[in-house]
N, C-alpha and C positions, 0 to 999 in steps of 0.2 A: 138838349139843344137841337137834336136831330129830329125834325118834324116827321120823318118817314119811319122812325123807330116805332115798333109795336107798343112800346111803353111810354111813348111821348105824352099821351093824354094823362096817364097816371102821374107822371113826373110834373106836368103842368098843374094838375089839381093839388098835389102836395105843396108845390112851390107857392101857389096862390094862398093856400090855407096857412102855411107858415108865415107868409107876409101879413095876412089879415089878423092872425093871432099874435103877431109880434114875436114870433119864435125866431131867435137868431139862427141864421143859416151859416154854418162854418164850412170853409173849404180849405183843405190842406195845400200847401205849396207842392206837395208830392202829387196830389190829384191834378193840380194845374200843369205840372210837368207832363203827366200822362195825357192830359187833354191836348196839350200843345203839339203832340205828335200828329193829330188830325185836323186841328183848327187853331186859329189865333186866339189865345186866351183873352184878348181884349174884347172878343165877342161875348164873353160871359157877362152876366148882369152884376158886375163887380160892385156897384153901388148898393146892392142888396145882400152882399156876402161879407162875412168876416173872414179875412185871410189869416190862416194859422201857419206860422213858420215852424219848421222843425228845429228844435233847439237841443241843448245839452241834456236836459232832464228827459226829453222825449227819446233821445238816443239811449240813455241809460235804461229807460223802461222798455224800449224796443229790444234791447239785448236780453233783458229778463224774460220778456214774452217769447222771444225766439228760442232761448234756452229751454223754456218750459215746453214749448211745442215740439222742439227737436227731440226732447226726451221721450215723446210718444210718437213713434214713426207712423202710426195710422193717421195722425193729423196732417202730415206733410207728404204722404205718399202721392207720387205723380205730379208734384209741383216743383218747378225749378226754383232755385234759391232766390233769384231776383224777384220773382212774384211774391214769394213769402216775405222777403225783406220789405217791399213796399206796403203790403197789407199790414204787416206787423207794425211798421212805422206809423201808419195812419191810426191804428188802434192805440198805439202808445200815446199819440197826440190826444186822442179822445180821452184817455184816462188822465193824462197830465193836466189837460185843460178843463177837466170835469164836465165834459160834454155828455149830455144825458142819452142821446140816441144817435144812431147811424141809419141812413136810408140807402138801400142798395138793392140791385136786382141779383146780386151774387150770392146765391144760397150756399154755394160751396164754401165761401168765406165764412158764412154764418156757422155752418156745421163744423168746419175744420179749424177755425181760429177763434171766433167769438165765443161759441159755447164752451170749449175747453178752458179758455181764459176766464170767462165768467164763473164757471164751475170751480175753478181754482182760487177764486176771489182775487185774482190779479187785475181784473177788469170788471167794471160795473157799467154796462151800457145796454140799452134796449135796441133791438134790431127791428127796423121797419122794412118790410118786404115790398119793394117797388112793384113786384108782380101782382100785388093785391091793391085794388083801387082804394082811394081814400074813403069812399062810401062804405066799402066792405070793412075797412079797418075801424072806422068810427061808428058805423051803423047809420042807417038812413035818417034816424031822428035827429042826428047831430049835424046834418049837412044842410 
């Protein structure tokens, strides 16, 4: 949403691609809460997003994920508990709702949360790195 962000063009390209390919774009109520700190969430393109509420099963999975990650201190070193809790909650939603991918610029989350959870077969999700343009991700023949 921030046109001055260095990754705005990448985000816009992915967004347009997802719409053109009729790929459902999910957004968590947790992400909406985080977004609301800096901007009114009514500015989001809500008509193109499927809003996912955090529910009981998500909470159960988040606890399982957090327990697994906490068991390996390397995964959570340097992160405060609230940050871990939000990331883990979002990943739990992804697993519960059987969402196939997550797009983010947060490589630390990928390394410290997604990879260990995928490796433990607790999560099955593809990480799409927003730092990499759509053209690079798909290849120029597909654009």
